[in-house]
C-alpha positions as CSV (number, residue, x, y, z in Angstrom):
1,M,-2.4,-33.5,-28.7
2,K,-3.2,-33.9,-25.0
3,K,0.5,-33.4,-24.2
4,L,0.7,-30.3,-26.4
5,F,-2.3,-28.8,-24.7
6,G,-0.8,-29.5,-21.3
7,I,2.5,-27.8,-22.3
8,A,0.6,-24.8,-23.7
9,A,-1.5,-24.5,-20.5
10,A,1.7,-24.6,-18.4
11,V,3.4,-22.0,-20.5
12,L,0.3,-19.7,-20.2
13,L,0.2,-20.2,-16.5
14,L,3.9,-19.4,-16.1
15,G,3.6,-16.4,-18.4
16,A,0.6,-15.1,-16.4
17,S,2.4,-15.5,-13.1
18,A,5.4,-13.5,-14.5
19,F,3.1,-10.5,-14.7
20,G,1.5,-8.8,-11.8
21,D,-2.2,-8.6,-11.3
22,E,-3.9,-5.3,-12.3
23,S,-2.3,-3.6,-9.3
24,G,1.1,-4.4,-10.8
25,L,2.1,-6.5,-7.7
26,L,4.4,-9.4,-8.6
27,D,5.1,-10.7,-5.1
28,K,1.9,-11.6,-3.1
29,N,4.1,-11.8,0.0
30,A,5.4,-8.2,-0.3
31,G,3.4,-7.2,2.8
32,I,1.0,-5.0,0.8
33,V,-2.6,-5.2,2.0
34,T,-5.3,-4.1,-0.5
35,K,-8.9,-3.5,0.5
36,P,-11.9,-2.3,-1.6
37,S,-13.2,1.2,-1.1
38,Q,-16.8,2.3,-1.8
39,Y,-15.6,5.8,-2.4
40,S,-13.8,7.6,-5.2
41,V,-10.0,7.8,-5.0
42,K,-10.0,11.4,-3.8
43,E,-12.7,10.7,-1.2
44,T,-10.9,7.6,0.0
45,I,-7.7,9.5,0.6
46,D,-9.7,12.4,2.1
47,R,-11.1,9.9,4.6
48,V,-7.7,8.3,5.3
49,E,-6.3,11.8,6.0
50,A,-9.2,12.6,8.4
51,A,-8.8,9.2,10.2
52,A,-5.0,9.7,10.4
53,K,-5.4,13.2,11.9
54,G,-8.0,11.7,14.3
55,V,-5.3,9.5,15.9
56,G,-2.8,12.4,16.0
57,A,-0.9,11.7,12.9
58,N,0.9,14.4,10.9
59,I,0.2,14.6,7.1
60,F,3.6,14.8,5.4
61,N,2.5,14.8,1.7
62,R,-0.3,13.9,-0.6
63,I,0.6,13.0,-4.2
64,D,-2.0,12.9,-7.0
65,Y,-0.3,10.7,-9.6
66,Q,-3.1,11.3,-12.1
67,E,-2.6,15.1,-11.9
68,M,1.2,14.7,-12.1
69,S,0.9,12.5,-15.2
70,K,-0.9,15.2,-17.1
71,K,2.3,17.3,-17.0
72,V,4.0,14.6,-19.1
73,K,0.9,13.9,-21.2
74,V,0.4,10.4,-19.8
75,D,-3.2,9.3,-19.2
76,I,-3.6,7.2,-16.0
77,R,-6.5,6.3,-13.9
78,P,-7.1,8.1,-10.5
79,N,-4.3,7.2,-8.1
80,Q,-3.3,9.1,-4.9
81,L,-0.7,8.5,-2.2
82,L,-0.9,9.8,1.3
83,I,2.2,9.9,3.5
84,F,1.5,10.3,7.2
85,G,2.7,9.3,10.7
86,R,2.7,10.1,14.4
87,G,6.5,9.7,14.9
88,A,5.8,7.5,17.9
89,G,7.3,4.1,16.8
90,G,9.1,4.9,13.5
91,P,12.2,6.4,15.2
92,Y,12.7,3.3,17.3
93,I,12.5,1.1,14.2
94,I,14.8,3.3,12.2
95,K,17.3,3.3,15.0
96,E,17.6,-0.4,14.7
97,A,17.2,-0.6,10.9
98,P,18.0,2.6,9.0
99,L,16.7,1.2,5.7
100,A,13.2,0.9,7.3
101,G,13.0,4.6,6.5
102,I,12.0,3.6,3.0
103,D,8.8,2.1,4.5
104,I,8.2,4.5,7.3
105,P,6.3,6.8,7.7
106,F,3.0,5.2,6.7
107,K,1.8,5.4,3.1
108,T,-1.6,4.5,1.7
109,L,-2.4,4.4,-1.9
110,A,-5.9,4.7,-3.3
111,W,-6.1,3.6,-6.9
112,E,-8.8,2.8,-9.5
113,D,-8.6,-0.4,-11.6
114,S,-9.7,-0.7,-15.2
115,Q,-13.3,-1.6,-14.1
116,G,-13.6,1.7,-12.1
117,K,-13.3,-0.1,-8.8
118,V,-11.3,1.8,-6.1
119,W,-8.8,0.1,-3.8
120,L,-6.8,1.2,-0.8
121,S,-3.4,-0.4,-0.4
122,Y,-0.7,-0.1,2.3
123,T,2.2,-1.9,3.8
124,N,1.5,-3.6,7.1
125,G,3.8,-3.3,10.1
126,S,4.3,-7.1,10.3
127,Y,6.0,-6.9,6.9
128,I,8.4,-4.3,8.3
129,D,9.2,-6.7,11.1
130,R,10.0,-9.5,8.6
131,R,11.8,-7.2,6.2
132,Y,14.2,-5.5,8.7
133,A,16.1,-6.5,11.8
134,V,13.9,-4.6,14.3
135,K,13.5,-7.2,17.0
136,G,14.1,-4.7,19.8
137,A,11.3,-2.5,18.4
138,A,8.8,-5.3,18.0
139,S,6.2,-3.6,20.2
140,Y,6.4,-0.6,17.9
141,V,5.8,-2.8,14.9
142,K,2.7,-4.2,16.6
143,N,1.5,-0.7,17.3
144,I,2.0,0.2,13.6
145,D,-0.2,-2.7,12.6
146,E,-2.9,-1.7,15.1
147,T,-2.7,2.0,14.2
148,I,-2.8,1.5,10.4
149,E,-5.7,-0.9,10.7
150,K,-7.6,1.5,12.8
151,I,-7.1,4.3,10.3
152,V,-7.9,2.2,7.3
153,N,-11.0,0.7,8.8
154,E,-12.3,4.1,9.9
155,A,-11.6,5.5,6.4
156,L,-13.4,2.6,4.6
157,K,-16.5,2.4,6.7
């Protein structure tokens, strides 16, 4: 019986790890940073937008996935993506690694979990450095980390 319980527990643990957490993230080493927000999804993204503009970033797009989902009659919790950047380091990174354009410019996602808690997620620059061959642009990756942290910390305070 003890052995059967051990096998059942192992199967449950393996099964649980095959599914992501509530965010849907499967790989905890994917370079995605998630921080709690005390604000609504809309207000969180409003604050990120203001902080991004405060460091001279351009706002390229804002996507409201909840609003978009209504068009296809799918009910989802609040979820908004903001795409922004200054264009200072990205071109140097993309010059060395064209596929990095998938991760650049910056993107932040504010989303609400099933408990009503709001989170702000983004990819950090260090992950871009590990994911792509951008060694000649390492100083720009460091700048991305510093800039995104400054923007996120300003937005969440």
